[in-house]
C-alpha positions in Angstrom: 20.7 -87.6 200.2 23.3 -90.3 199.7 22.5 -93.8 198.7 24.4 -97.1 199.4 23.4 -100.1 197.4 24.5 -103.6 198.3 24.2 -105.8 195.2 25.2 -109.1 196.7 22.6 -111.8 197.1 24.8 -113.9 199.5 23.9 -114.2 203.2 27.7 -114.1 204.0 28.5 -111.2 201.8 31.7 -109.3 202.4 30.7 -106.5 200.0 27.7 -106.0 202.2 30.0 -105.6 205.2 31.8 -102.8 203.3 28.5 -101.2 202.4 27.2 -101.2 206.0 30.4 -99.6 207.2 30.2 -97.0 204.4 26.6 -96.2 205.2 27.4 -95.8 208.9 30.2 -93.4 207.9 27.8 -91.4 205.6 25.2 -91.2 208.4 27.9 -89.8 210.7 29.4 -87.3 208.2 26.4 -86.3 206.1 22.8 -85.5 206.8 21.0 -88.4 205.2 21.9 -91.8 203.8 19.5 -94.4 202.4 20.4 -98.1 202.4 19.3 -100.6 199.8 20.1 -104.3 200.1 19.2 -106.1 196.8 19.0 -109.3 198.8 16.0 -107.8 200.5 14.7 -105.8 197.5 14.4 -108.4 194.7 14.6 -106.9 191.2 13.5 -108.8 188.1 15.9 -109.6 185.4 16.0 -106.8 182.8 13.9 -108.0 179.8 13.7 -104.6 178.1 9.9 -104.5 178.6 7.6 -105.1 181.5 10.5 -105.2 184.1 10.4 -101.4 184.4 6.9 -101.5 185.8 8.0 -103.6 188.8 7.3 -101.7 192.0 10.9 -102.5 193.4 12.4 -101.1 190.2 10.3 -97.9 190.4 11.3 -97.5 194.1 15.1 -97.9 193.5 14.8 -95.7 190.4 13.3 -92.9 192.6 16.1 -93.3 195.2 18.8 -93.1 192.6 17.2 -90.0 191.0 17.0 -88.1 194.2 20.4 -89.0 195.5 23.4 -86.7 195.2 26.0 -89.4 195.6 25.8 -93.2 195.4 28.1 -96.1 196.5 27.7 -99.4 194.9 28.9 -102.4 196.9 29.4 -105.5 194.8 31.1 -108.9 195.0 33.5 -109.9 192.2 32.8 -113.2 190.5 34.9 -114.5 187.6 36.9 -111.3 187.2 33.8 -109.1 187.0 31.2 -107.4 189.2 28.2 -109.5 190.0 25.4 -109.7 187.5 23.1 -108.2 190.0 25.1 -104.9 189.8 24.8 -104.8 186.0 21.1 -105.7 186.1 20.5 -102.8 188.5 22.0 -100.4 186.0 20.1 -101.9 183.1 16.8 -101.5 185.1 17.4 -97.9 186.2 19.4 -96.5 183.2 19.0 -92.8 182.8 18.5 -92.3 186.6 22.3 -92.5 186.8 22.8 -89.4 184.6 25.2 -86.9 186.2 25.4 -88.8 189.5 28.5 -89.2 191.6 29.3 -92.9 192.0 31.9 -94.8 194.0 32.5 -98.6 194.3 33.1 -101.0 197.1 34.2 -104.4 196.0 35.0 -107.7 197.7 36.7 -110.5 195.9 38.5 -113.8 196.6 41.9 -112.7 195.3 44.0 -109.8 194.3 43.8 -110.4 190.5 40.4 -108.9 190.0 41.1 -105.4 191.2 40.2 -103.8 187.8 36.8 -105.6 187.6 34.9 -102.4 188.4 36.0 -100.8 185.1 33.5 -102.4 182.8 30.5 -101.1 184.7 32.2 -97.8 185.5 32.9 -97.2 181.9 29.3 -98.0 180.9 28.0 -95.5 183.5 30.4 -92.8 182.4 29.8 -93.2 178.7 26.1 -94.0 178.6 24.9 -91.7 181.4 27.7 -89.2 182.0 28.1 -90.5 185.5 31.0 -89.1 187.5 33.0 -92.1 188.8 35.2 -91.5 191.8 38.8 -92.4 190.9 39.3 -94.1 194.3 37.4 -97.3 195.0 37.7 -99.9 197.7 38.8 -103.4 196.8 39.1 -105.9 199.6 39.8 -109.7 199.7 38.9 -112.4 202.1 41.7 -111.8 204.6 40.4 -108.3 205.2 37.4 -109.7 207.1 36.7 -111.5 210.3 33.2 -112.8 210.5 30.8 -109.9 209.9 33.5 -107.3 210.5 36.3 -105.6 208.6 39.5 -106.9 210.2 42.0 -104.5 208.6 42.3 -100.9 209.7 43.6 -99.9 206.3 40.4 -101.1 204.7 38.3 -99.1 207.1 40.5 -96.1 206.3 40.0 -96.6 202.6 36.2 -96.8 203.0 36.3 -93.5 205.0 38.4 -91.9 202.3 35.9 -93.0 199.7 33.0 -91.6 201.7 34.9 -88.3 202.2 35.5 -88.1 198.4 31.8 -88.8 197.7 30.7 -86.0 200.0 33.4 -83.6 198.7 32.6 -84.2 195.0 28.8 -84.3 195.4 29.0 -81.0 197.4 31.1 -79.4 194.7 28.8 -80.4 191.9 25.5 -79.9 193.8 26.1 -76.8 195.9 
């Protein structure tokens, strides 16, 4: 089972558009894909204590544990991924161990293209997560309304989905 997680809380999220497109591609190319939108599944702020007992935290924890590959879609704010994405990892911790993970990012400008590295490094070092070396980074001009407007962005999402399937199949035969 594959998992796509949209971490944006914005109603007009461009990273969610990328996530939906990726989930559609996974459903077409793989057997099963779960979709989680954190705007619809509110998570508490990680307090290091009672937050782990929250039913939504337990639900997403189980989804991460049983997935063979995960795509995280996140907006970029102030040259970093959204705090919602980081909070997700803080709440679910060891569930990420040995998972294959890819990133889909939407940002306002070209300068933040390396913003995924902080969270990716944390996942790799703390949980031995396998991070796909290709990630999708798109800016505002790549979208028109609720759609991806650039064919090359769609192609890059498809390549990321193909990599996720290929790597997860190789590591989980």
